[in-house]
C-alpha positions as CSV (number, residue, x, y, z in Angstrom):
1,R,6.0,-18.6,12.4
2,N,8.7,-16.3,14.0
3,A,10.2,-15.9,10.6
4,D,6.9,-14.7,9.2
5,Q,6.5,-12.3,12.1
6,A,10.0,-11.0,11.6
7,R,9.4,-10.6,7.9
8,Q,6.1,-8.7,8.6
9,A,7.8,-6.4,11.0
10,T,10.5,-5.7,8.5
11,L,7.9,-4.9,5.8
12,N,6.0,-2.7,8.2
13,E,9.1,-0.7,9.1
14,G,9.9,-0.3,5.4
15,T,6.3,0.9,4.7
16,E,6.5,3.4,7.5
17,R,9.9,4.7,6.3
18,H,8.5,5.1,2.7
19,K,5.5,7.0,4.1
20,M,7.8,9.3,6.0
21,Y,9.8,10.0,2.8
22,I,6.7,10.7,0.8
23,E,5.4,13.1,3.5
24,K,8.7,14.9,3.6
25,L,9.0,15.1,-0.2
26,E,5.4,16.4,-0.4
27,M,6.4,19.2,2.1
28,I,9.4,20.0,0.0
29,L,7.2,20.3,-3.1
30,R,4.9,22.7,-1.2
31,L,8.0,24.7,-0.1
32,L,9.2,24.8,-3.7
33,E,5.7,25.9,-5.0
34,N,5.6,28.6,-2.4
35,D,9.1,29.8,-3.3
36,E,10.3,29.1,0.2
37,I,13.2,27.0,-1.0
38,E,15.2,27.0,-4.3
39,A,15.3,24.0,-6.7
40,A,19.1,24.0,-6.2
41,Q,18.6,23.0,-2.6
42,V,16.6,20.0,-3.6
43,D,19.2,19.1,-6.2
44,E,21.7,18.8,-3.3
45,I,19.8,15.8,-1.9
46,K,19.0,14.2,-5.3
47,D,21.7,11.6,-5.1
48,D,20.7,10.5,-1.6
49,L,17.1,10.3,-2.7
50,E,18.0,8.2,-5.7
51,Y,20.1,5.9,-3.5
52,F,17.2,5.5,-1.2
53,V,14.8,4.6,-4.0
54,Q,17.2,2.2,-5.6
55,E,18.9,0.5,-2.6
56,N,16.5,0.7,0.4
57,Q,15.7,-3.0,0.2
58,D,19.4,-4.0,0.1
59,D,20.8,-5.5,3.3
60,E,23.8,-3.2,3.0
61,F,21.6,-0.1,2.7
62,Q,22.7,2.8,4.9
63,E,20.1,5.4,5.4
64,N,21.1,9.1,5.5
65,E,19.4,10.2,8.7
66,Y,20.4,13.8,8.0
67,L,18.9,13.9,4.5
68,F,16.1,16.4,5.3
69,D,17.9,18.4,8.0
70,D,18.5,21.4,5.8
71,F,14.7,21.7,5.3
72,A,13.6,20.8,8.8
73,E,13.0,24.4,10.0
74,K,11.0,25.4,7.0
75,M,9.1,22.1,7.0
76,D,8.2,22.5,10.7
77,R,7.0,26.0,10.0
78,A,5.0,24.9,6.9
79,E,3.5,22.0,8.9
80,R,2.4,24.3,11.7
81,T,1.0,26.8,9.3
82,H,-0.8,24.1,7.4
83,G,-2.3,22.8,10.6
84,E,-3.4,26.3,11.6
85,H,-5.1,26.7,8.2
86,T,-6.8,23.4,8.6
87,L,-8.2,24.4,12.1
88,R,-9.3,27.8,10.7
89,D,-10.9,26.1,7.7
90,R,-12.8,23.7,10.0
91,K,-14.0,26.5,12.3
92,A,-15.1,28.6,9.3
93,E,-17.0,25.6,7.8
94,K,-18.7,25.0,11.2
95,E,-19.7,28.6,11.4
96,E,-21.0,28.6,7.8
97,K,-23.1,25.5,8.5
98,E,-24.6,27.0,11.7
99,R,-25.5,30.2,9.7
100,E,-27.2,28.1,7.0
101,E,-29.1,26.1,9.6
102,R,-30.3,29.3,11.3
103,A,-31.4,30.7,8.0
104,E,-33.2,27.5,7.1
105,A,-35.0,27.6,10.5
106,E,-36.0,31.2,10.0
107,R,-37.3,30.4,6.5
108,Q,-39.3,27.5,7.9
109,E,-40.7,29.7,10.6
110,A,-41.6,32.4,8.1
111,L,-43.4,29.7,6.0
112,A,-45.3,28.3,9.0
113,A,-46.4,31.7,10.4
114,P,-49.2,32.3,7.8
115,K,-50.5,28.8,8.3
116,R,-50.8,29.4,12.1
117,K,-52.7,32.7,11.5
118,E,-55.2,30.8,9.3
119,Q,-55.7,28.2,11.9
120,A,-56.3,30.7,14.6
């Protein structure tokens, strides 16, 4: 039972590490698409990325904890900007929904007004 729990913990750690790499690589892709970094900068970490992909399950695997350091500042800025855009988008969506609801309420009121006059 302890062996199963240890194996599960190891798998969970690996899954979390893979998710982190995927998130960082997605950010690097956004930075490339936005011309905030050069492809040559990404080429510099290519060997370390290939090593991670090929060897991360190996008992002798040594992770490069500094792999993304050269991108950290721009990633942090991109992440903050993305978060700000997300908040602005949600606020704009909420405001648009409120406008639509007010317009619908006014339309319903306009439709109901002639009926009330007839009943009076």
